[in-house]
All heavy atoms as a GROMACS GRO file, in nm:
protein
  494
    1MET      N    1  -3.167  -0.724   4.174
    1MET     CA    2  -3.068  -0.830   4.184
    1MET      C    3  -3.027  -0.870   4.043
    1MET      O    4  -3.108  -0.887   3.955
    1MET     CB    5  -3.129  -0.947   4.260
    1MET     CG    6  -3.033  -1.061   4.274
    1MET     SD    7  -3.118  -1.201   4.351
    1MET     CE    8  -3.005  -1.239   4.476
    2ARG      N    9  -2.898  -0.889   4.024
    2ARG     CA   10  -2.847  -0.929   3.893
    2ARG      C   11  -2.864  -1.078   3.873
    2ARG      O   12  -2.850  -1.156   3.965
    2ARG     CB   13  -2.698  -0.898   3.882
    2ARG     CG   14  -2.666  -0.755   3.877
    2ARG     CD   15  -2.514  -0.746   3.860
    2ARG     NE   16  -2.460  -0.642   3.944
    2ARG     CZ   17  -2.418  -0.527   3.902
    2ARG    NH1   18  -2.420  -0.499   3.776
    2ARG    NH2   19  -2.370  -0.438   3.983
    3GLY      N   20  -2.890  -1.114   3.748
    3GLY     CA   21  -2.899  -1.254   3.714
    3GLY      C   22  -2.760  -1.314   3.699
    3GLY      O   23  -2.660  -1.243   3.690
    4ALA      N   24  -2.752  -1.443   3.700
    4ALA     CA   25  -2.624  -1.511   3.682
    4ALA      C   26  -2.566  -1.472   3.547
    4ALA      O   27  -2.636  -1.468   3.447
    4ALA     CB   28  -2.643  -1.661   3.690
    5GLY      N   29  -2.440  -1.439   3.544
    5GLY     CA   30  -2.373  -1.404   3.420
    5GLY      C   31  -2.393  -1.259   3.378
    5GLY      O   32  -2.350  -1.220   3.271
    6ALA      N   33  -2.457  -1.178   3.462
    6ALA     CA   34  -2.477  -1.036   3.428
    6ALA      C   35  -2.342  -0.966   3.427
    6ALA      O   36  -2.254  -0.994   3.509
    6ALA     CB   37  -2.570  -0.970   3.529
    7ALA      N   38  -2.326  -0.874   3.334
    7ALA     CA   39  -2.199  -0.801   3.322
    7ALA      C   40  -2.180  -0.707   3.441
    7ALA      O   41  -2.274  -0.642   3.486
    7ALA     CB   42  -2.199  -0.721   3.192
    8VAL      N   43  -2.060  -0.703   3.492
    8VAL     CA   44  -2.023  -0.616   3.602
    8VAL      C   45  -1.907  -0.530   3.556
    8VAL      O   46  -1.814  -0.580   3.494
    8VAL     CB   47  -1.980  -0.698   3.726
    8VAL    CG1   48  -1.932  -0.606   3.837
    8VAL    CG2   49  -2.093  -0.786   3.774
    9ARG      N   50  -1.913  -0.402   3.583
    9ARG     CA   51  -1.803  -0.313   3.546
    9ARG      C   52  -1.752  -0.246   3.671
    9ARG      O   53  -1.830  -0.190   3.749
    9ARG     CB   54  -1.851  -0.210   3.446
    9ARG     CG   55  -1.741  -0.117   3.402
    9ARG     CD   56  -1.774  -0.056   3.268
    9ARG     NE   57  -1.679   0.046   3.231
    9ARG     CZ   58  -1.559   0.023   3.181
    9ARG    NH1   59  -1.519  -0.100   3.162
    9ARG    NH2   60  -1.479   0.120   3.148
   10ILE      N   61  -1.624  -0.252   3.693
   10ILE     CA   62  -1.559  -0.186   3.806
   10ILE      C   63  -1.473  -0.076   3.747
   10ILE      O   64  -1.382  -0.104   3.668
   10ILE     CB   65  -1.473  -0.285   3.886
   10ILE    CG1   66  -1.560  -0.400   3.936
   10ILE    CG2   67  -1.406  -0.213   4.002
   10ILE    CD1   68  -1.482  -0.513   3.998
   11THR      N   69  -1.500   0.046   3.782
   11THR     CA   70  -1.428   0.159   3.724
   11THR      C   71  -1.343   0.227   3.830
   11THR      O   72  -1.390   0.255   3.940
   11THR     CB   73  -1.527   0.261   3.665
   11THR    OG1   74  -1.610   0.193   3.571
   11THR    CG2   75  -1.454   0.374   3.594
   12TYR      N   76  -1.219   0.256   3.795
   12TYR     CA   77  -1.130   0.331   3.882
   12TYR      C   78  -1.179   0.475   3.889
   12TYR      O   79  -1.209   0.537   3.788
   12TYR     CB   80  -0.987   0.326   3.827
   12TYR     CG   81  -0.893   0.422   3.895
   12TYR    CD1   82  -0.849   0.396   4.024
   12TYR    CD2   83  -0.851   0.537   3.832
   12TYR    CE1   84  -0.763   0.485   4.087
   12TYR    CE2   85  -0.766   0.626   3.894
   12TYR     CZ   86  -0.722   0.599   4.021
   12TYR     OH   87  -0.638   0.686   4.084
   13SER      N   88  -1.192   0.528   4.010
   13SER     CA   89  -1.236   0.666   4.030
   13SER      C   90  -1.144   0.730   4.133
   13SER      O   91  -1.148   0.693   4.251
   13SER     CB   92  -1.380   0.669   4.079
   13SER     OG   93  -1.418   0.800   4.110
   14PRO      N   94  -1.060   0.826   4.091
   14PRO     CA   95  -0.965   0.886   4.184
   14PRO      C   96  -1.031   0.953   4.305
   14PRO      O   97  -0.966   0.979   4.404
   14PRO     CB   98  -0.890   0.990   4.101
   14PRO     CG   99  -0.925   0.964   3.960
   14PRO     CD  100  -1.048   0.880   3.957
   15GLY      N  101  -1.162   0.979   4.299
   15GLY     CA  102  -1.230   1.045   4.410
   15GLY      C  103  -1.274   0.952   4.521
   15GLY      O  104  -1.307   0.996   4.630
   16ARG      N  105  -1.276   0.821   4.497
   16ARG     CA  106  -1.320   0.727   4.600
   16ARG      C  107  -1.205   0.695   4.695
   16ARG      O  108  -1.092   0.671   4.651
   16ARG     CB  109  -1.370   0.597   4.537
   16ARG     CG  110  -1.506   0.610   4.473
   16ARG     CD  111  -1.564   0.476   4.438
   16ARG     NE  112  -1.475   0.402   4.350
   16ARG     CZ  113  -1.513   0.346   4.235
   16ARG    NH1  114  -1.638   0.353   4.196
   16ARG    NH2  115  -1.427   0.280   4.162
   17PRO      N  116  -1.232   0.693   4.826
   17PRO     CA  117  -1.124   0.668   4.924
   17PRO      C  118  -1.048   0.537   4.898
   17PRO      O  119  -0.926   0.535   4.908
   17PRO     CB  120  -1.198   0.664   5.058
   17PRO     CG  121  -1.317   0.750   5.036
   17PRO     CD  122  -1.359   0.726   4.892
   18ALA      N  123  -1.118   0.429   4.866
   18ALA     CA  124  -1.047   0.302   4.842
   18ALA      C  125  -0.957   0.313   4.720
   18ALA      O  126  -0.844   0.262   4.722
   18ALA     CB  127  -1.148   0.189   4.823
   19ASP      N  128  -1.004   0.379   4.614
   19ASP     CA  129  -0.921   0.397   4.495
   19ASP      C  130  -0.803   0.488   4.524
   19ASP      O  131  -0.693   0.466   4.474
   19ASP     CB  132  -1.004   0.453   4.380
   19ASP     CG  133  -1.107   0.353   4.328
   19ASP    OD1  134  -1.090   0.232   4.354
   19ASP    OD2  135  -1.203   0.395   4.263
   20GLN      N  136  -0.824   0.590   4.607
   20GLN     CA  137  -0.714   0.678   4.645
   20GLN      C  138  -0.607   0.600   4.722
   20GLN      O  139  -0.487   0.620   4.700
   20GLN     CB  140  -0.765   0.794   4.732
   20GLN     CG  141  -0.846   0.896   4.656
   20GLN     CD  142  -0.906   1.001   4.748
   20GLN    OE1  143  -0.908   0.985   4.870
   20GLN    NE2  144  -0.954   1.108   4.689
   21ALA      N  145  -0.650   0.512   4.812
   21ALA     CA  146  -0.556   0.432   4.889
   21ALA      C  147  -0.475   0.338   4.799
   21ALA      O  148  -0.353   0.327   4.814
   21ALA     CB  149  -0.630   0.351   4.996
   22LEU      N  150  -0.543   0.274   4.703
   22LEU     CA  151  -0.471   0.185   4.611
   22LEU      C  152  -0.374   0.263   4.523
   22LEU      O  153  -0.259   0.223   4.504
   22LEU     CB  154  -0.570   0.109   4.524
   22LEU     CG  155  -0.643  -0.006   4.591
   22LEU    CD1  156  -0.756  -0.056   4.503
   22LEU    CD2  157  -0.546  -0.119   4.624
   23ALA      N  158  -0.420   0.376   4.470
   23ALA     CA  159  -0.333   0.458   4.385
   23ALA      C  160  -0.214   0.509   4.465
   23ALA      O  161  -0.101   0.514   4.415
   23ALA     CB  162  -0.412   0.574   4.325
   24GLY      N  163  -0.237   0.546   4.590
   24GLY     CA  164  -0.127   0.591   4.676
   24GLY      C  165  -0.025   0.482   4.700
   24GLY      O  166   0.096   0.506   4.697
   25ALA      N  167  -0.072   0.360   4.721
   25ALA     CA  168   0.020   0.247   4.741
   25ALA      C  169   0.100   0.219   4.614
   25ALA      O  170   0.219   0.187   4.621
   25ALA     CB  171  -0.058   0.123   4.783
   26LEU      N  172   0.035   0.234   4.498
   26LEU     CA  173   0.105   0.209   4.372
   26LEU      C  174   0.196   0.324   4.331
   26LEU      O  175   0.275   0.310   4.239
   26LEU     CB  176   0.003   0.180   4.261
   26LEU     CG  177  -0.076   0.050   4.278
   26LEU    CD1  178  -0.184   0.041   4.170
   26LEU    CD2  179   0.015  -0.071   4.273
   27ALA      N  180   0.186   0.437   4.400
   27ALA     CA  181   0.275   0.549   4.372
   27ALA      C  182   0.412   0.530   4.438
   27ALA      O  183   0.505   0.603   4.409
   27ALA     CB  184   0.212   0.680   4.420
   28GLU      N  185   0.421   0.432   4.526
   28GLU     CA  186   0.548   0.397   4.588
   28GLU      C  187   0.618   0.294   4.500
   28GLU      O  188   0.555   0.198   4.458
   28GLU     CB  189   0.526   0.338   4.728
   28GLU     CG  190   0.460   0.433   4.825
   28GLU     CD  191   0.550   0.548   4.862
   28GLU    OE1  192   0.673   0.528   4.874
   28GLU    OE2  193   0.498   0.660   4.878
   29PRO      N  194   0.747   0.314   4.473
   29PRO     CA  195   0.817   0.214   4.391
   29PRO      C  196   0.807   0.076   4.455
   29PRO      O  197   0.820   0.062   4.576
   29PRO     CB  198   0.962   0.263   4.389
   29PRO     CG  199   0.952   0.409   4.418
   29PRO     CD  200   0.833   0.424   4.510
   30GLY      N  201   0.780  -0.022   4.374
   30GLY     CA  202   0.770  -0.157   4.425
   30GLY      C  203   0.724  -0.253   4.318
   30GLY      O  204   0.709  -0.216   4.202
   31VAL      N  205   0.702  -0.374   4.359
   31VAL     CA  206   0.659  -0.479   4.268
   31VAL      C  207   0.539  -0.549   4.331
   31VAL      O  208   0.537  -0.575   4.450
   31VAL     CB  209   0.772  -0.582   4.244
   31VAL    CG1  210   0.726  -0.696   4.157
   31VAL    CG2  211   0.893  -0.513   4.184
   32LEU      N  212   0.438  -0.577   4.249
   32LEU     CA  213   0.321  -0.651   4.295
   32LEU      C  214   0.314  -0.781   4.217
   32LEU      O  215   0.314  -0.780   4.094
   32LEU     CB  216   0.193  -0.570   4.272
   32LEU     CG  217   0.062  -0.640   4.305
   32LEU    CD1  218   0.055  -0.669   4.456
   32LEU    CD2  219  -0.056  -0.555   4.263
   33PHE      N  220   0.312  -0.892   4.287
   33PHE     CA  221   0.300  -1.023   4.225
   33PHE      C  222   0.157  -1.069   4.238
   33PHE      O  223   0.100  -1.066   4.348
   33PHE     CB  224   0.392  -1.125   4.293
   33PHE     CG  225   0.537  -1.102   4.267
   33PHE    CD1  226   0.610  -1.019   4.351
   33PHE    CD2  227   0.600  -1.162   4.160
   33PHE    CE1  228   0.745  -0.997   4.328
   33PHE    CE2  229   0.734  -1.140   4.136
   33PHE     CZ  230   0.807  -1.057   4.220
   34LEU      N  231   0.096  -1.110   4.128
   34LEU     CA  232  -0.039  -1.167   4.131
   34LEU      C  233  -0.027  -1.315   4.099
   34LEU      O  234   0.000  -1.353   3.986
   34LEU     CB  235  -0.129  -1.098   4.028
   34LEU     CG  236  -0.158  -0.951   4.051
   34LEU    CD1  237  -0.245  -0.896   3.938
   34LEU    CD2  238  -0.226  -0.930   4.184
   35ASP      N  239  -0.045  -1.398   4.201
   35ASP     CA  240  -0.039  -1.542   4.181
   35ASP      C  241  -0.178  -1.589   4.139
   35ASP      O  242  -0.279  -1.543   4.192
   35ASP     CB  243   0.004  -1.609   4.310
   35ASP     CG  244   0.037  -1.756   4.292
   35ASP    OD1  245   0.063  -1.797   4.176
   35ASP    OD2  246   0.038  -1.829   4.391
   36ASN      N  247  -0.183  -1.677   4.043
   36ASN     CA  248  -0.310  -1.729   3.991
   36ASN      C  249  -0.398  -1.619   3.933
   36ASN      O  250  -0.520  -1.621   3.948
   36ASN     CB  251  -0.386  -1.808   4.097
   36ASN     CG  252  -0.316  -1.936   4.134
   36ASN    OD1  253  -0.263  -2.004   4.047
   36ASN    ND2  254  -0.313  -1.969   4.262
   37ALA      N  255  -0.337  -1.521   3.866
   37ALA     CA  256  -0.412  -1.410   3.807
   37ALA      C  257  -0.511  -1.460   3.702
   37ALA      O  258  -0.610  -1.392   3.675
   37ALA     CB  259  -0.316  -1.308   3.745
   38GLN      N  260  -0.488  -1.577   3.646
   38GLN     CA  261  -0.580  -1.629   3.545
   38GLN      C  262  -0.717  -1.656   3.605
   38GLN      O  263  -0.816  -1.667   3.534
   38GLN     CB  264  -0.524  -1.756   3.479
   38GLN     CG  265  -0.524  -1.879   3.566
   38GLN     CD  266  -0.402  -1.892   3.657
   38GLN    OE1  267  -0.323  -1.800   3.671
   38GLN    NE2  268  -0.388  -2.008   3.720
   39ARG      N  269  -0.725  -1.661   3.737
   39ARG     CA  270  -0.853  -1.686   3.803
   39ARG      C  271  -0.931  -1.557   3.830
   39ARG      O  272  -1.045  -1.563   3.875
   39ARG     CB  273  -0.831  -1.761   3.932
   39ARG     CG  274  -0.777  -1.900   3.908
   39ARG     CD  275  -0.765  -1.977   4.035
   39ARG     NE  276  -0.713  -2.110   4.006
   39ARG     CZ  277  -0.658  -2.189   4.094
   39ARG    NH1  278  -0.649  -2.150   4.218
   39ARG    NH2  279  -0.614  -2.308   4.060
   40LEU      N  280  -0.869  -1.442   3.806
   40LEU     CA  281  -0.938  -1.315   3.827
   40LEU      C  282  -1.039  -1.293   3.716
   40LEU      O  283  -1.014  -1.325   3.600
   40LEU     CB  284  -0.839  -1.200   3.831
   40LEU     CG  285  -0.738  -1.203   3.947
   40LEU    CD1  286  -0.639  -1.089   3.933
   40LEU    CD2  287  -0.810  -1.198   4.080
   41SER      N  288  -1.151  -1.233   3.750
   41SER     CA  289  -1.255  -1.208   3.650
   41SER      C  290  -1.212  -1.093   3.559
   41SER      O  291  -1.131  -1.008   3.598
   41SER     CB  292  -1.386  -1.172   3.719
   41SER     OG  293  -1.374  -1.047   3.785
   42PRO      N  294  -1.266  -1.088   3.438
   42PRO     CA  295  -1.232  -0.978   3.347
   42PRO      C  296  -1.255  -0.838   3.407
   42PRO      O  297  -1.171  -0.750   3.388
   42PRO     CB  298  -1.322  -1.003   3.225
   42PRO     CG  299  -1.337  -1.152   3.223
   42PRO     CD  300  -1.348  -1.190   3.370
   43PRO      N  301  -1.365  -0.814   3.483
   43PRO     CA  302  -1.379  -0.680   3.543
   43PRO      C  303  -1.266  -0.646   3.641
   43PRO      O  304  -1.220  -0.533   3.646
   43PRO     CB  305  -1.514  -0.686   3.615
   43PRO     CG  306  -1.592  -0.791   3.544
   43PRO     CD  307  -1.488  -0.893   3.503
   44ILE      N  308  -1.220  -0.745   3.717
   44ILE     CA  309  -1.110  -0.721   3.811
   44ILE      C  310  -0.981  -0.694   3.734
   44ILE      O  311  -0.904  -0.604   3.769
   44ILE     CB  312  -1.092  -0.841   3.908
   44ILE    CG1  313  -1.216  -0.856   3.996
   44ILE    CG2  314  -0.966  -0.826   3.990
   44ILE    CD1  315  -1.241  -0.740   4.090
   45LEU      N  316  -0.955  -0.769   3.629
   45LEU     CA  317  -0.835  -0.746   3.549
   45LEU      C  318  -0.838  -0.608   3.483
   45LEU      O  319  -0.737  -0.539   3.476
   45LEU     CB  320  -0.820  -0.855   3.442
   45LEU     CG  321  -0.783  -0.992   3.497
   45LEU    CD1  322  -0.791  -1.095   3.386
   45LEU    CD2  323  -0.645  -0.990   3.560
   46ASP      N  324  -0.956  -0.564   3.438
   46ASP     CA  325  -0.969  -0.432   3.378
   46ASP      C  326  -0.947  -0.323   3.482
   46ASP      O  327  -0.881  -0.222   3.456
   46ASP     CB  328  -1.104  -0.414   3.311
   46ASP     CG  329  -1.112  -0.285   3.232
   46ASP    OD1  330  -1.023  -0.264   3.145
   46ASP    OD2  331  -1.203  -0.205   3.258
   47TYR      N  332  -0.999  -0.342   3.604
   47TYR     CA  333  -0.977  -0.246   3.712
   47TYR      C  334  -0.828  -0.234   3.742
   47TYR      O  335  -0.774  -0.126   3.758
   47TYR     CB  336  -1.054  -0.289   3.836
   47TYR     CG  337  -1.036  -0.198   3.955
   47TYR    CD1  338  -1.099  -0.075   3.960
   47TYR    CD2  339  -0.954  -0.234   4.061
   47TYR    CE1  340  -1.081   0.010   4.068
   47TYR    CE2  341  -0.937  -0.151   4.169
   47TYR     CZ  342  -1.001  -0.029   4.173
   47TYR     OH  343  -0.982   0.055   4.280
   48ARG      N  344  -0.761  -0.348   3.748
   48ARG     CA  345  -0.616  -0.348   3.771
   48ARG      C  346  -0.544  -0.270   3.661
   48ARG      O  347  -0.455  -0.192   3.686
   48ARG     CB  348  -0.565  -0.493   3.778
   48ARG     CG  349  -0.421  -0.501   3.820
   48ARG     CD  350  -0.332  -0.585   3.729
   48ARG     NE  351  -0.368  -0.603   3.594
   48ARG     CZ  352  -0.307  -0.540   3.491
   48ARG    NH1  353  -0.213  -0.452   3.512
   48ARG    NH2  354  -0.342  -0.566   3.368
   49ARG      N  355  -0.588  -0.288   3.536
   49ARG     CA  356  -0.528  -0.215   3.424
   49ARG      C  357  -0.549  -0.065   3.441
   49ARG      O  358  -0.457   0.014   3.419
   49ARG     CB  359  -0.589  -0.262   3.293
   49ARG     CG  360  -0.531  -0.192   3.169
   49ARG     CD  361  -0.617  -0.213   3.046
   49ARG     NE  362  -0.755  -0.173   3.064
   49ARG     CZ  363  -0.798  -0.045   3.062
   49ARG    NH1  364  -0.713   0.053   3.044
   49ARG    NH2  365  -0.926  -0.017   3.077
   50GLN      N  366  -0.668  -0.026   3.481
   50GLN     CA  367  -0.696   0.117   3.502
   50GLN      C  368  -0.606   0.174   3.611
   50GLN      O  369  -0.555   0.286   3.597
   50GLN     CB  370  -0.843   0.138   3.540
   50GLN     CG  371  -0.940   0.108   3.427
   50GLN     CD  372  -1.083   0.118   3.475
   50GLN    OE1  373  -1.120   0.215   3.538
   50GLN    NE2  374  -1.163   0.016   3.446
   51LEU      N  375  -0.585   0.100   3.719
   51LEU     CA  376  -0.496   0.148   3.826
   51LEU      C  377  -0.354   0.165   3.774
   51LEU      O  378  -0.286   0.262   3.805
   51LEU     CB  379  -0.495   0.048   3.942
   51LEU     CG  380  -0.610   0.057   4.039
   51LEU    CD1  381  -0.607  -0.061   4.135
   51LEU    CD2  382  -0.606   0.188   4.117
   52TRP      N  383  -0.308   0.068   3.694
   52TRP     CA  384  -0.170   0.074   3.644
   52TRP      C  385  -0.150   0.192   3.549
   52TRP      O  386  -0.041   0.242   3.536
   52TRP     CB  387  -0.134  -0.056   3.574
   52TRP     CG  388  -0.033  -0.131   3.654
   52TRP    CD1  389   0.100  -0.140   3.629
   52TRP    CD2  390  -0.056  -0.205   3.773
   52TRP    NE1  391   0.162  -0.215   3.725
   52TRP    CE2  392   0.067  -0.256   3.816
   52TRP    CE3  393  -0.168  -0.231   3.850
   52TRP    CZ2  394   0.082  -0.332   3.930
   52TRP    CZ3  395  -0.153  -0.308   3.963
   52TRP    CH2  396  -0.030  -0.357   4.001
   53HIS      N  397  -0.256   0.235   3.483
   53HIS     CA  398  -0.245   0.348   3.391
   53HIS      C  399  -0.280   0.480   3.456
   53HIS      O  400  -0.283   0.582   3.389
   53HIS     CB  401  -0.335   0.324   3.268
   53HIS     CG  402  -0.281   0.217   3.180
   53HIS    ND1  403  -0.337   0.092   3.176
   53HIS    CD2  404  -0.177   0.214   3.094
   53HIS    CE1  405  -0.268   0.017   3.092
   53HIS    NE2  406  -0.170   0.088   3.041
   54SER      N  407  -0.304   0.480   3.587
   54SER     CA  408  -0.336   0.605   3.656
   54SER      C  409  -0.209   0.689   3.672
   54SER      O  410  -0.099   0.634   3.681
   54SER     CB  411  -0.400   0.577   3.792
   54SER     OG  412  -0.309   0.513   3.879
   55PRO      N  413  -0.223   0.822   3.672
   55PRO     CA  414  -0.106   0.908   3.688
   55PRO      C  415  -0.032   0.879   3.820
   55PRO      O  416  -0.094   0.858   3.923
   55PRO     CB  417  -0.165   1.049   3.691
   55PRO     CG  418  -0.299   1.036   3.626
   55PRO     CD  419  -0.346   0.897   3.657
   56GLY      N  420   0.098   0.872   3.812
   56GLY     CA  421   0.179   0.852   3.932
   56GLY      C  422   0.209   0.708   3.966
   56GLY      O  423   0.284   0.682   4.060
   57CYS      N  424   0.156   0.613   3.895
   57CYS     CA  425   0.181   0.474   3.925
   57CYS      C  426   0.325   0.438   3.884
   57CYS      O  427   0.365   0.455   3.771
   57CYS     CB  428   0.083   0.382   3.850
   57CYS     SG  429   0.115   0.207   3.880
   58VAL      N  430   0.401   0.392   3.983
   58VAL     CA  431   0.540   0.353   3.955
   58VAL      C  432   0.567   0.208   3.993
   58VAL      O  433   0.680   0.165   3.996
   58VAL     CB  434   0.641   0.447   4.028
   58VAL    CG1  435   0.631   0.588   3.973
   58VAL    CG2  436   0.619   0.446   4.177
   59ALA      N  437   0.463   0.135   4.023
   59ALA     CA  438   0.479  -0.006   4.060
   59ALA      C  439   0.489  -0.090   3.934
   59ALA      O  440   0.450  -0.048   3.826
   59ALA     CB  441   0.360  -0.052   4.144
   60ALA      N  442   0.545  -0.207   3.949
   60ALA     CA  443   0.558  -0.300   3.837
   60ALA      C  444   0.470  -0.422   3.865
   60ALA      O  445   0.455  -0.465   3.978
   60ALA     CB  446   0.703  -0.345   3.822
   61LEU      N  447   0.413  -0.474   3.760
   61LEU     CA  448   0.332  -0.596   3.769
   61LEU      C  449   0.413  -0.710   3.709
   61LEU      O  450   0.464  -0.698   3.598
   61LEU     CB  451   0.201  -0.579   3.694
   61LEU     CG  452   0.114  -0.704   3.683
   61LEU    CD1  453   0.062  -0.743   3.820
   61LEU    CD2  454  -0.001  -0.680   3.587
   62VAL      N  455   0.424  -0.819   3.781
   62VAL     CA  456   0.498  -0.935   3.734
   62VAL      C  457   0.400  -1.049   3.714
   62VAL      O  458   0.322  -1.082   3.802
   62VAL     CB  459   0.607  -0.978   3.834
   62VAL    CG1  460   0.677  -1.104   3.788
   62VAL    CG2  461   0.706  -0.865   3.853
   63ARG      N  462   0.402  -1.106   3.595
   63ARG     CA  463   0.314  -1.218   3.562
   63ARG      C  464   0.400  -1.332   3.513
   63ARG      O  465   0.486  -1.314   3.428
   63ARG     CB  466   0.216  -1.175   3.452
   63ARG     CG  467   0.114  -1.280   3.422
   63ARG     CD  468   0.027  -1.237   3.306
   63ARG     NE  469   0.025  -1.349   3.214
   63ARG     CZ  470   0.017  -1.337   3.085
   63ARG    NH1  471   0.014  -1.220   3.028
   63ARG    NH2  472   0.014  -1.443   3.010
   64ALA      N  473   0.377  -1.448   3.566
   64ALA     CA  474   0.453  -1.565   3.524
   64ALA      C  475   0.359  -1.665   3.459
   64ALA      O  476   0.254  -1.698   3.513
   64ALA     CB  477   0.522  -1.630   3.644
   65ASP      N  478   0.394  -1.710   3.340
   65ASP     CA  479   0.316  -1.814   3.274
   65ASP      C  480   0.368  -1.949   3.320
   65ASP      O  481   0.486  -1.970   3.336
   65ASP     CB  482   0.330  -1.802   3.122
   65ASP     CG  483   0.265  -1.676   3.068
   65ASP    OD1  484   0.161  -1.635   3.123
   65ASP    OD2  485   0.319  -1.617   2.973
   66GLU      N  486   0.273  -2.040   3.339
   66GLU     CA  487   0.314  -2.174   3.382
   66GLU      C  488   0.349  -2.259   3.263
   66GLU      O  489   0.305  -2.246   3.157
   66GLU     CB  490   0.201  -2.239   3.462
   66GLU     CG  491   0.179  -2.169   3.594
   66GLU     CD  492   0.070  -2.236   3.676
   66GLU    OE1  493   0.028  -2.348   3.644
   66GLU    OE2  494   0.028  -2.176   3.774
   0.00000   0.00000   0.00000
């Protein structure tokens, strides 16, 4: 069991079914809005970055500063 505050790393892996499904969805032209993205943890934000840099990603990310 991890202690409170233990580092967590989420890595994009094209071989995992869930990652394949997300990459497939992002291969379709479109826009994804993340509301309250400032509340996402750094590992989740890094995973999102890895998805956006995956081959075939044609989706756009829109971020609005308050």
